[in-house]
N, C-alpha and C positions, 0 to 999 in steps of 0.2 A: 361729152354730153351737152346738149343744147339746154342751157339754163332756163330759157323762156318756156320751152315745151316740156322739159323733164325735171326742172328744179323745184325746190320748195319755197323759194323766195317769191313773195307776192309782187308782181310787176304788171298790174292791169293797164291796158292801153286805153286810157280815157280820151285819147285824141283820135281814135279810129274813125268815128263818124265824121269828124272835121276833115280828116285826111281824105276820106272818100268824097266829101263835098267839094274839096279843092280840086279834084281831078275833073269835075264836071260830069261824073257818071250819074246817070239817072237810074237809080236802083232802089229797091225796097228790101228790108230784111226778110229772110226766110228761115223759119224754124223747121228743122227736119226731125220728125218724130216717128219712132217705130210704131207701125199700126197695130202690131200684135201685143206689145208690152206697154205702150204709151210713153216709153222712155224718150227723153229729148236727146238726140244724137249730137247735133251741133247746130250752129246758126250760120247761115251764109247770106248771100245777096242775089237778087235776080233783077235783070232788066227785062224789057219786053221780049227780046230775042230768047233769053234763057227760059222765060215762062212759056213762050210759044213752043220752043223745042221740047220742054218737059212734057207738055200736053200732047204733042205730036208723037214723041218717041216712047212715052210711058215710063221714063226713068228720070231721076233727079238730075237736072241740069241747072247750073248756077252761073253767075258772072263773077269771075275772079277779080276782086278789086286790087289785088297786089300785082297781077300779071296783065290786067285790063284785057281779058279775053274770055270767051265762053269756056266753061269748065264742066265737062261731062263727067260727073262723079263716077270713078271706077274705070275710066278709060285706060289708065296706065296701071292701076293697082289691081283691077279685077273686082274691087269692092263696089259693085254697082248697086244702086238703091232703086228697086222697082217701085213705081208710083202706084199708090192705092187711090189717093185723091188729093186735090188741092183745095184749100180753104182760104178765105179772105176774111180779115178782121173787120170789125164794124166801121172803122174809120178809113178802110181801104188803103192802109199805108204799110201793111205787112202781110206775109203769106205763111201758111202752114202746109208743108208737104208731108203727107202721111205716106210712109214708105215701108217696104219690107226689104230686109237684107238678103242679097243673093248669096253672100258668103258671111262669115262671122265678123269680119272687120269693117270698120267705118273710118276711124281716125287714121291720119297719116303717121302717127307715132306708134311705137311698139312698147309692150310691157317688158318686164325683166326677163321673160322667157323668149323675147324676140317676136312675139305674136302681135299682129295688128289689133289694137284695142277695139272693143265693140262700140264705143262711143267716145266723144271728145271730152265729156265731163267726168274725168277720172281722178280729179283732185278735189278734196273737200277742204274748204276754208274753215279752220277751227278757231282762229284768232287773227288779229291783224299782223301778227309776227310770223305765222307759219301755216303750212298746208300739210295735209296728209293724203296719201294715195288711197283710193278705194278700189 
């Protein structure tokens, strides 16, 4: 079991944005939200190429900050997120992709039954010492 992705110990990465900045990547955060339920699915990043490709192809495309490459969500898993619309915040430093799921899953992790989770926010922080799965 991957403790970071499946464990109950809180290990937040407070250095993520600093790490991205150190690579020199020019990206903005992207919140991906289910357009039907308003559920927040996950947060990713987009550069100009990812945003342009998203708008051209009508599916969620992001910039992988860990692999430093274009990430077409669902290209390998089949969990494609069809684009409904793209919104820009007031300060123009983040985006909201409103999407619909083409299949049930979104997250790259699986639940106890081995099914792809419908979103990445599957753990609830109940105290500083522990988390629970929802």
